[in-house]
C-alpha positions in Angstrom: 120.9 84.3 103.3 121.2 87.0 101.4 120.4 90.6 103.1 120.5 92.2 99.3 117.5 90.3 98.7 115.4 90.7 101.8 116.1 94.4 101.7 114.8 94.8 97.9 111.6 92.3 99.1 111.2 95.0 102.0 111.1 97.9 99.4 109.2 95.8 96.5 105.6 97.6 96.4 104.8 94.9 93.6 104.1 91.9 96.3 100.8 91.4 98.0 101.4 90.7 101.9 101.5 86.8 101.4 103.9 87.0 98.4 105.9 89.7 100.1 106.6 86.1 103.2 107.3 83.6 100.8 109.9 85.9 98.9 111.5 86.8 102.8 111.8 82.9 103.4 113.4 82.2 99.6 115.5 84.9 100.6 116.7 83.8 103.7 117.7 80.4 102.0 119.2 82.3 98.9 122.9 82.3 98.4 125.1 85.0 99.4 125.4 86.8 96.1 121.7 86.7 96.2 121.0 85.0 93.4 119.9 81.4 93.5 117.7 80.1 96.0 117.4 76.7 97.5 114.4 75.6 98.7 111.6 72.9 98.8 108.1 73.6 98.9 107.3 72.1 101.9 110.1 73.4 103.9 108.5 77.2 102.6 105.0 75.7 103.6 106.6 74.7 107.3 108.2 78.1 107.7 105.8 80.3 106.9 102.8 78.4 108.1 101.1 78.3 104.8 99.7 75.3 103.0 101.7 73.9 100.7 99.1 74.7 97.7 99.0 78.2 98.7 103.0 78.2 98.7 102.9 76.2 95.3 100.7 79.1 93.7 102.7 81.8 94.9 105.5 80.5 93.9 103.9 79.9 90.4 102.7 83.6 90.7 105.9 85.3 91.4 107.5 83.5 88.3 104.4 84.7 86.1 105.4 88.0 87.5 108.9 87.7 86.4 110.1 87.7 89.8 111.8 83.9 89.6 112.8 81.6 87.1 113.2 77.6 87.9 116.1 76.5 87.2 115.7 72.7 88.0 114.9 70.0 90.6 117.2 67.8 92.1 116.0 64.0 93.0 115.1 64.9 96.6 112.2 67.2 95.5 114.5 70.6 96.6 114.3 73.3 93.9 116.4 76.0 92.5 115.1 79.2 91.8 116.5 82.0 90.5 115.9 85.2 91.5 115.9 87.5 88.8 117.1 91.3 88.6 113.4 92.6 88.1 113.4 92.6 92.0 116.7 95.0 92.2 114.8 97.2 89.7 
């Protein structure tokens, strides 16, 4: 969990409420340095109560806005996202 990312997410005015919710879930699974978050989309769906399709759409939108970059997906379907410096600005 990264408290720094959670605080930055709470303070960000660019997110709509659902984006903020997903970013908080990603921050909750981020490493302590606040750089990477390892998340399985189904786990994010379970954690937030949002549908898998909604989670996918929100993640894609956050990537388009420049808050996330997709680093890789392992054989279990877990994805690593890099949370960009844009969140901390």
